[in-house]
N, C-alpha and C positions, 0 to 999 in steps of 0.2 A: 069490181075493178076497183071502186072507191076503195074495197077491201088493201088490196095488193097498193092500189101508191100511199096509202097510210102508212103500213110495213116498208115501204121502201121508205120514206117520207124518214119514221124513226132507224131500219137501220143507215144508214147516210149520218142524222143525227148524232148514234153511234162511235158510227166511226170513227166520226169527227168530231169526240169527246175525249177515241180513247188515241189518234193522232196527238191531242192537244196536252193528254197527261204523258206520255212521250215525251213532248216538244219540252214541257214544263219541264222534268225531269231530267233532263241534257242536258238544257239552257242553265239549269244550276247546280250540277253534278259539275261541267266543266268553269264555271262562277270559284266554287268552290275549293276547288282548285285548285284553279288563279288566283283565289284569296291565300292563302300557305301556301305556295309558293313564292307570293311577294316579301311572305311576314318572316323577319330572321326573326334566331330564337332569343329569348332571353340572355345578356349577359352573363358567364356565374360569378360571381365574386372568392372572390383568392387571396390570400398577402403574398404582396413581394418584398426582396428586395435583392438591395445592390450587390454585382460583383465585385469584389475589390482586392484590388493589391495591398494584402498587410506585411509587420514584423509575424517571422513566422516562428515562436518561442517553440522550439523541437524535446525531447525526449525520449531514455529508454527507458520501456515499465517492465517490473519486475517485481516479483510479490517473496514476500523474506519472512523472515521470523527473526524476534526482538530476544536477546536474552540480559544480562545486564553486564556496563563494562568490569564490573565484579561482579563475579558471583558464585558458592561455592555453596556445597556441602559439606557440612561441617561432621567431622565424625574424631571421637578420641584418641591417640593415641598408647593410651595404656589398658592393662586387663585392672579390675574393682567393683566394688560395689558408690554408686552412685550417689555422691552425699551430698550436694546441691544442684538446684534447678533453678538460676535467679534470672528467668528473664518467662513474657510470655508473649502468647502469636502475636504475629503486628507490630510487636513493641519496635523504636529504634534505639538499637543500638552502638555504643560509639565505640570507636579502635578501643581493641587490649581490657574491655571488662568482661569480668567473671563468667561468665556464662553457668556453666558445669563445672561442677568440681570432684572430683573420685578419693576416696578416700585415703590419704598419704599419710595417717596415722605412724604408721611403721615404719615406717621411710621418711617420718622426722622423727622419730624416733634413732636411725642408720645413720639420720645427718651428727644428732649432736654427740653422741659414738665416737662421726669421722673426728666432727669437730676438735674433740677432746684430744684423740692422738693428733690432727697435727699443727694443737696447740705446743704439745708433747715432743713433738719434732720440728718445730720452731725453737722453744728451747733448747734441742741438742745439739743442733744446725748452731744455732751461737756459741755456746761453750765450746764445743769443737771446731771453730772458725777463730777462735781466740786461741783457739790452743796451738792449733796448727801455723798460726805465726808467730809465736811464739817461741814455739821450734818442741812444744812437750807432745803433741800428737803424730803421726801418723795421717802417711797421706789413705791408708788403706780404711781407716776409723772412719776417717773426714769423708769419705767416698761412699764411706757405708748408711753414715749418715743422711748425707742429703737424697738418699733413693728413694733412703725411707719415709723421707718429706716428702718427693714425688707423688712417692707409691698412693701417702694421705688425701694429698692437694687432688688424687685424679680419683680417689673415692669421689673425696668429696666432692667433686664436678661432675663428676655421673649420679650418686646421687640426689644434684638438686636437679638436674637432666630429670631423672625421673618424677621429681617433684610438681618441674617445672608440666610434664608434662602429662599429666594429673588435674590439672588449672585448666580448663580448653579458654582460649579465651578470645575474643572477635578479633581477626586480623583486619577488619578495617570496622571502617561507618560502616554502618547499614538498616536495614527490614530482618531481622527472622520473623521463622516462619512460625508453625504450629511444632511442639517439643516432639519429639520421639522416643523419647525415655522416661523414667518417674523414677525416684526419691527412692532408695531399697532396690534399684534391680544390679545385677551383675550386665556389666557389659563387656566385651573383648575388643584390643584394637580394630580399629575401620566400621565400628559403630555407628549408624549416622545420628546424630543428636536431630540435625533441625535444615532445613536451605534459609540457608541466609544472603542476603542479597539486598548491593547499591542503585537505588534505582533511577539516582541523579542524573545518570548519565545511561546510556543504551544500545548498546549493538546490534550493528541490525547485519545477518546473512542475509544475501540474496544472489543468484544467477542468471548470469546475463550472453547471450546467444552470442557464441567466435567471432561469427562476424562482426559486430556490434564492439564489440572489447575492446575494441584501438580504442576506441571516442572517450573512456574512462581512463582517469587519473588520479594517479594522488591529490587530496583538499577539495577535489573537484562538491560541487553541492548537490546536494536529494533534497527531494522533501520527498515526508511518507504522510499514510493516514491509515485510520484502521477500515476508512470505503476505497470503492473503484472515485477517480477523480473529486475524491473532499481530503486534500491533502494539506494538515492543520501541522505537524511538523516540521522543520527541520537538521541541518545533516549535510557530513562528507566525508569523502569514502577518503577511508584511514589507511586501506589493503587493496590487493585486485592478489589473485595466486596469478604462476608465472606459465600456468601450463589448461591446456584442451583438458577436462575431461572425455577421454575419446569417448568413455559407453554415450555420454548422452551431451556431449558435443559445446559444452557448456562451458564457460570459467566463475570462479566466484569471487565472490567479492562483501566487502562490508565496509559499512561505510557505520558515525556514529554522533547521538542526539546527544546534543553537553548539555539539553536542561529539559529532561521529565518533568515537564512539571505537572504536581499536586500526586506523580504516579500513575497519568497516563495509559503509557507505555508498562504492559508488567512483560517480563520476560517468560518467554514464548509463544507470545502471542501474534498472529497471523499480519501481516503487513501490504499494503501497496508503496511500491517504493518508483519514484521517478531520479532518473541520473538527469541535470541539468545539461542544456547541451545551450552554446552558442547561438544566436539569433539569429535567422537570417531575414533579410528584408526584402519585398517586391513577391511573398506569396500569392499567386492568388488562389480567394476561398469566396466558397460557397457556401449558410449552413446544411448539415447534414442533409433537414429533413429538405430543401429541395431535390439533392441527389432519390433520381429510380433507376430500381434493378430489375432488370429484362434478358432476358436469353438474350436477341441479341446485343447488350450491355447495358450503363450506364447510362443513361440521358437525362436531363434537365426542359424546362419547357420558358423557351425565351419569350417578353413582354416587347411586344413591340408597335407600333403608331399604325394602322391604315384607315387607309377611306373606303367606306362604307356610307351610299345611300349618299352620300355628299355630307359625310361626316365624318369627324379622324375621330376611330374606336382604337382601342388596345388587344393586338389581336397574340394567341400565343405560337412556338413555333418550337417541333421538336429535338432536339441538340443531342445527339451523343458527344462524350463528353467522354475524358481520362482521366479519374480521379489518384489521388495520389494517398497523403495521411488524412489521418484524422484525432481532431486532441479541440475536447471541449465544446462541442456542438456543432463546429467548422470543420470541414475537407478540404482540404485542397486538389485544386484543376487542374490538372498537367495543357490539358489542351481541349478543344471546344469550344471556348467563350474566354472575354474576355474583356480585362476593368471598366466599369462605365457600365455593363448589361442590364438589366432587372432581369430574376429569375423568379417562378415563383415558389413558394416557402411551404404555402397547405394552401390543399386543396385541390389538391393534381388528381384524385381521384373520381372528380365531375368534368376532364378534361379529353378533349382528342385535337389535335392538330387544327390550327384553322382557327382557333374556337375563339369569342369575343368571353372579354373575363372588366370584371369591376372590382377595380384593388380595393381591399376595405384593409388596414394596416392598426386594426385600434389591440387586436394581443399580437405582441410583436414574438412571437417564436424563436427566434435566434436567439428569445433569454432562457429557452423551455431547457430544464438542470432534468433532466434524464435523470441522476440520483433520487432525488429529493419524489420523483412520478416513482422509482419502485419503492421508495419504502415507505407511500406515502403519506406523503407532505403536501 
């Protein structure tokens, strides 16, 4: 009997212990759930930028090729043996300086012979003229003397022209390249001696789409650079083709850089070109880093103040926008947001609509230079 009572008491105590444990676990889980339900996630740290209406400086960008305003491949006009080469590579040459002399000794001997014939013809002409004036000479003899003198002078001019052809001179002032002929070498007419370039001013040929060709005018300012976005040279448009290439649908344009300091631009060099257009006022812009591209379109996170738990906090909202042109780290906004609003400029990868944020503009992403970053600077 007593044993049965003891067993019942033990069973009852075990049952009460189990019930207590179950109740405690239920109470604990409920409190934990209530704690986390009332707990707000910490605000995400982002940088912000203000939506501004700025004056936009538009431009037409293209790729071009430089060439010297005066640049030629120097070639000889007459055949013969090279007697002198009077230049060194990369030497600065003044206009009319003698560069290459081809042996002209035979031509100069012929010139002396013809010179003597000219002098004799001039003397004969003076005598014939005097005799004819006094009535002692005939018209036929006078005409014969005049013809002989003209023939002698013509031969003299021809030989002098051949001598001049064998003396290759600089057609303008510039920098000469590597010599391609040597002393003692026999050359034919048209043999290239060296490249000769005036590096003081450079022409740049580039093409633009036919849709914007009407925006390019003679005298229009252009900016040029070796790398994209780094336009350190300036020039102006000097020519535009009056037709569109039917194969490429492009229009050829030529600009000139008047001052090529230190020969920084070389003939044949690849250049980035931007033709400057008139400025446009009140264009809405945001940093390019603020715009996110998705399958549904471009959007930004705007920052607005809301009251949560009795406090004013910054909350982000997802707003789809229509973008336009891009330039210098900013993008044009055609619709979706208005000037004065704030948008998230960096840190969007941690956000979702309705999240609270904390603004930290220690690093100004609007001044981030993507060109320097790409070059490892």
